NUNU-165056 format. One record per residue (C-alpha): residue in three letters; x, y, z. Coordinates in steps of 0.001 Angstrom, whole numbers, plus 500000, padded with zeros to 6 digits. Layout:
BEGIN
+-----+--------+--------+--------+
: res :     px :     py :     pz :
+-----+--------+--------+--------+
: ALA :      X :      Y :      Z :
...
+-----+--------+--------+--------+
//
This chain:
BEGIN
+-----+--------+--------+--------+
: res :     px :     py :     pz :
+-----+--------+--------+--------+
: MET : 958943 : 023667 : 558945 :
: GLN : 957011 : 027022 : 558422 :
: PRO : 957673 : 029742 : 561207 :
: LEU : 954355 : 030271 : 563880 :
: PHE : 954155 : 033520 : 565576 :
: VAL : 951407 : 034687 : 567924 :
: VAL : 950437 : 037994 : 569190 :
: GLY : 948733 : 039086 : 572050 :
: ASP : 945961 : 041483 : 572764 :
: VAL : 947162 : 044744 : 570875 :
: HIS : 944344 : 047080 : 571934 :
: GLY : 944768 : 050068 : 569393 :
: HIS : 948575 : 050132 : 569512 :
: ARG : 949013 : 049866 : 566100 :
: ASP : 952480 : 051709 : 565756 :
: VAL : 954081 : 049428 : 568638 :
: LEU : 952619 : 046141 : 566707 :
: VAL : 954467 : 047962 : 563379 :
: GLY : 957818 : 047795 : 565570 :
: LEU : 957575 : 044365 : 566235 :
: LEU : 956365 : 042835 : 563233 :
: ARG : 959495 : 044627 : 561699 :
: ASP : 961818 : 043495 : 564295 :
: ALA : 960747 : 040353 : 563484 :
: GLY : 961226 : 040162 : 559882 :
: LEU : 957613 : 040094 : 559181 :
: VAL : 956738 : 043553 : 557506 :
: ASP : 959014 : 046325 : 555649 :
: ALA : 959994 : 049975 : 556062 :
: ALA : 956352 : 050476 : 554291 :
: ASP : 954488 : 047866 : 556797 :
: GLY : 953917 : 045408 : 554205 :
: TRP : 954208 : 041901 : 554508 :
: VAL : 957475 : 040039 : 553815 :
: GLY : 957053 : 037175 : 555757 :
: GLY : 957254 : 034920 : 553328 :
: ASP : 955135 : 031682 : 554259 :
: ALA : 955271 : 032352 : 557840 :
: THR : 951844 : 031891 : 559841 :
: MET : 950953 : 034537 : 562677 :
: TRP : 948180 : 034675 : 564768 :
: LEU : 946817 : 037374 : 566898 :
: VAL : 944968 : 036414 : 569524 :
: GLY : 942080 : 039083 : 569634 :
: ASP : 941366 : 042154 : 571325 :
: LEU : 942893 : 044428 : 568559 :
: VAL : 940765 : 047428 : 569664 :
: ASP : 940209 : 049342 : 572503 :
: ARG : 941925 : 051263 : 575765 :
: GLY : 944486 : 052001 : 572892 :
: PRO : 944909 : 055022 : 570181 :
: ASP : 943929 : 053459 : 566884 :
: GLY : 941973 : 050437 : 566539 :
: ILE : 940236 : 051061 : 563620 :
: GLY : 944078 : 051433 : 562063 :
: THR : 944847 : 048508 : 563537 :
: ILE : 942056 : 046146 : 562238 :
: ASP : 943053 : 048098 : 558792 :
: LEU : 946716 : 046912 : 558611 :
: LEU : 946012 : 043292 : 559892 :
: ARG : 943242 : 042807 : 556727 :
: ARG : 945563 : 044249 : 554919 :
: LEU : 948156 : 041897 : 555550 :
: GLU : 945986 : 039148 : 555802 :
: GLN : 945655 : 039678 : 552096 :
: GLU : 949213 : 039971 : 551109 :
: SER : 950146 : 037557 : 553336 :
: GLU : 947649 : 034883 : 551383 :
: GLY : 945730 : 034305 : 554721 :
: GLY : 948855 : 033819 : 556474 :
: VAL : 947988 : 036532 : 558941 :
: ARG : 944883 : 035596 : 561072 :
: CYS : 942991 : 036901 : 563972 :
: LEU : 940872 : 035646 : 566882 :
: LEU : 937779 : 037303 : 567790 :
: GLY : 938494 : 038763 : 571526 :
: ASN : 935756 : 039885 : 573850 :
: HIS : 936864 : 043426 : 572865 :
: GLU : 935669 : 042864 : 569337 :
: ALA : 932592 : 041170 : 570535 :
: PHE : 932039 : 044909 : 573063 :
: LEU : 932335 : 046959 : 569806 :
: LEU : 930230 : 044435 : 567759 :
: SER : 927863 : 044501 : 570996 :
: VAL : 927911 : 048259 : 571006 :
: HIS : 927806 : 048828 : 567119 :
: LEU : 924215 : 046296 : 567237 :
: VAL : 922631 : 047431 : 570451 :
: GLY : 924413 : 049439 : 572401 :
: THR : 921499 : 051826 : 574461 :
: GLU : 919852 : 048006 : 575493 :
: ASP : 920877 : 047365 : 578985 :
: THR : 922508 : 044177 : 579865 :
: GLY : 922178 : 042072 : 582769 :
: PHE : 922508 : 044229 : 584951 :
: PRO : 919283 : 046445 : 585206 :
: GLY : 920556 : 050711 : 584235 :
: THR : 923527 : 049362 : 582601 :
: THR : 923743 : 049360 : 579149 :
: PHE : 926237 : 047543 : 576536 :
: ASP : 927548 : 050731 : 575947 :
: ASP : 928147 : 051460 : 579360 :
: VAL : 929642 : 048527 : 579920 :
: TRP : 932027 : 049076 : 576949 :
: LEU : 933060 : 051990 : 578221 :
: ALA : 933795 : 051394 : 581407 :
: ASN : 936179 : 048624 : 580221 :
: GLY : 937985 : 050596 : 578146 :
: GLY : 935456 : 051435 : 575113 :
: VAL : 937292 : 054433 : 572722 :
: ARG : 934838 : 056134 : 570896 :
: ARG : 936352 : 057518 : 567783 :
: ASP : 936804 : 053249 : 566847 :
: LEU : 932813 : 053265 : 567174 :
: ARG : 932816 : 056083 : 564968 :
: SER : 935276 : 055020 : 562753 :
: LEU : 933804 : 051770 : 562444 :
: THR : 932570 : 050579 : 559222 :
: SER : 930098 : 047725 : 557602 :
: GLU : 933333 : 046422 : 556243 :
: HIS : 934880 : 046401 : 559236 :
: VAL : 932047 : 044947 : 561200 :
: GLU : 931919 : 042011 : 558181 :
: TRP : 935487 : 041399 : 558746 :
: LEU : 934975 : 041423 : 562811 :
: SER : 932373 : 039149 : 562784 :
: ALA : 934052 : 036197 : 560686 :
: ARG : 936506 : 036240 : 563521 :
: PRO : 936820 : 032617 : 565178 :
: ALA : 936747 : 032354 : 568585 :
: VAL : 939019 : 029354 : 568589 :
: ALA : 941652 : 027895 : 566392 :
: ARG : 943879 : 024822 : 565792 :
: GLU : 947307 : 025390 : 564431 :
: GLY : 949387 : 022151 : 564486 :
: GLU : 949547 : 020880 : 568163 :
: TRP : 948537 : 024783 : 569289 :
: LEU : 945284 : 025552 : 570496 :
: LEU : 944499 : 029091 : 570624 :
: PRO : 941941 : 030848 : 572563 :
: HIS : 941654 : 034316 : 573304 :
: ALA : 940868 : 033893 : 576789 :
: ASP : 942033 : 031719 : 579466 :
: THR : 938362 : 030055 : 580062 :
: ASP : 936744 : 027181 : 579511 :
: ALA : 933434 : 029037 : 578955 :
: TYR : 933748 : 027982 : 575193 :
: LEU : 932574 : 024911 : 575722 :
: SER : 929230 : 026757 : 576060 :
: TYR : 929056 : 027107 : 572191 :
: GLY : 930125 : 023707 : 571173 :
: ARG : 931839 : 020502 : 571646 :
: SER : 934583 : 021393 : 568766 :
: VAL : 936718 : 023969 : 567347 :
: ASP : 934355 : 024593 : 564218 :
: GLU : 930678 : 024400 : 566603 :
: VAL : 932399 : 027115 : 569057 :
: ASN : 933206 : 029017 : 566416 :
: ALA : 929701 : 028615 : 564372 :
: GLY : 927464 : 029376 : 567952 :
: VAL : 929509 : 032469 : 568646 :
: ALA : 929135 : 033781 : 564694 :
: SER : 925354 : 032796 : 565363 :
: VAL : 925208 : 035251 : 568691 :
: LEU : 927054 : 037604 : 566613 :
: ARG : 924526 : 037929 : 563498 :
: SER : 921590 : 037739 : 565768 :
: GLY : 921974 : 041110 : 567531 :
: ASP : 919709 : 039577 : 570332 :
: PRO : 920678 : 041497 : 573589 :
: ALA : 920300 : 038556 : 575758 :
: ALA : 922359 : 036306 : 573753 :
: LEU : 925070 : 038560 : 573239 :
: ASP : 925459 : 039803 : 577050 :
: GLU : 926176 : 035594 : 577670 :
: LEU : 928729 : 035895 : 575151 :
: LEU : 930250 : 038693 : 576390 :
: GLU : 929998 : 037040 : 580233 :
: ALA : 932027 : 033890 : 578451 :
: LEU : 934396 : 035523 : 576395 :
: CYS : 935104 : 037816 : 579789 :
: ASP : 936344 : 034694 : 581903 :
: ARG : 939387 : 034338 : 582869 :
: LEU : 942030 : 032346 : 584984 :
: ARG : 939971 : 028983 : 584582 :
: LEU : 943359 : 027053 : 582799 :
: ALA : 945099 : 027331 : 586484 :
: GLU : 943109 : 023898 : 586937 :
: PRO : 944891 : 020929 : 585541 :
: GLY : 941523 : 019174 : 584839 :
: VAL : 940317 : 022051 : 582657 :
: VAL : 942884 : 021915 : 580406 :
: ASP : 942517 : 017924 : 579904 :
: THR : 939121 : 019313 : 578980 :
: LEU : 939704 : 021543 : 576326 :
: VAL : 942828 : 019765 : 574687 :
: GLY : 940782 : 016571 : 575117 :
: MET : 937489 : 018272 : 572747 :
: PHE : 939305 : 021172 : 570542 :
: GLY : 942468 : 018671 : 570122 :
: GLY : 946497 : 020046 : 570032 :
: SER : 948672 : 019315 : 572758 :
: ARG : 949667 : 022735 : 574226 :
: ILE : 947234 : 026611 : 574699 :
: VAL : 948323 : 030078 : 574480 :
: HIS : 945758 : 032653 : 575088 :
: GLY : 945629 : 036195 : 575414 :
: HIS : 943351 : 038096 : 577391 :
: THR : 944463 : 038151 : 580896 :
: PRO : 946961 : 041021 : 581177 :
: ILE : 950554 : 040204 : 582086 :
: ALA : 951613 : 043084 : 583564 :
: SER : 949061 : 043501 : 586332 :
: VAL : 949516 : 039692 : 587458 :
: LEU : 953307 : 038490 : 587090 :
: GLY : 956210 : 040532 : 586515 :
: CYS : 958878 : 037813 : 585158 :
: LEU : 958410 : 034582 : 586187 :
: TRP : 956525 : 031891 : 583663 :
: ILE : 955381 : 028729 : 584982 :
: ILE : 954348 : 026185 : 582121 :
: GLN : 951834 : 023677 : 583625 :
: ASP : 952907 : 020219 : 582378 :
: LEU : 954294 : 022403 : 579539 :
: ARG : 950648 : 022854 : 577938 :
: VAL : 949480 : 026225 : 579258 :
: VAL : 951349 : 029087 : 579325 :
: THR : 950130 : 031227 : 582413 :
: ILE : 951837 : 033404 : 584125 :
: TRP : 951589 : 033936 : 588190 :
: VAL : 954210 : 036516 : 589063 :
: PHE : 951847 : 037608 : 591336 :
: LEU : 952170 : 034993 : 593700 :
: VAL : 955977 : 035821 : 594050 :
: TRP : 955434 : 039120 : 594562 :
: SER : 953015 : 038413 : 596977 :
: THR : 955642 : 035996 : 598647 :
: ILE : 958205 : 038870 : 598608 :
: ALA : 956473 : 041865 : 600228 :
: LEU : 955015 : 039322 : 603044 :
: LEU : 958553 : 038294 : 603912 :
: TRP : 960114 : 041592 : 603324 :
: TYR : 957364 : 042838 : 606023 :
: PHE : 958072 : 040084 : 609039 :
: PHE : 961863 : 039691 : 608450 :
: TRP : 962390 : 043765 : 608000 :
: GLY : 959421 : 046269 : 607617 :
: ARG : 957267 : 045060 : 610469 :
: HIS : 960750 : 046469 : 612884 :
: HIS : 961439 : 049307 : 611012 :
: SER : 958471 : 050948 : 609526 :
: ALA : 956961 : 053574 : 612142 :
: LEU : 953681 : 051721 : 612004 :
: GLY : 955398 : 048503 : 613383 :
: LYS : 957350 : 050618 : 615692 :
: ARG : 953893 : 052322 : 616706 :
: ALA : 952320 : 048907 : 616841 :
: SER : 954804 : 047691 : 619145 :
+-----+--------+--------+--------+
//
């Protein structure tokens, strides 16, 4: 059985990614592919927020060739943002007076990435699939069922998203960004059933929703099919218990209120 690796949102942290790949034995000290017949998927969001989005893209394009297709990458909402700004950055989005450029910057857009973007980068990014299947694993970037707006199969969705990216139509790009930015839908078992029923697979692995902002250390695996972390609930419970059993009796605010 060939080993399968899935990597979450890199967001321009090329050197961090290289360190992880070296630790996993997938690249050598010269950053060359040594993973053999392993398959590695990156679930999108290579760019924005971090220091070297374009360097991350260049690394993965090279590893894709060296691995003979074993390294693969999904289209994330931040790739779609970057392509949209490249195509129609000064156009208004669905919010009057707010351009694509404005929204991109507000979501961590990095000017250096845009300045360094070449036609080869645009072509490569535009060809990334939005959704993929790898055996029993279903791989979307975002934890949403909004992909169903673009088709009822993996191939249909990818063709529909690619068509929007090629069109350069501001309204269509705005709708695509809204779909790719959606999140947290996979908390509903019915949504999971619909996605695996349409696209196949038995388990879903996604990126997009930041782990550090919602969780901490507890993984809840719904029906063993969706890897989603809800430590926010745990920390909220701890905070409430602390307040009711200790904080309100010992804090200055609690004493003043009493």
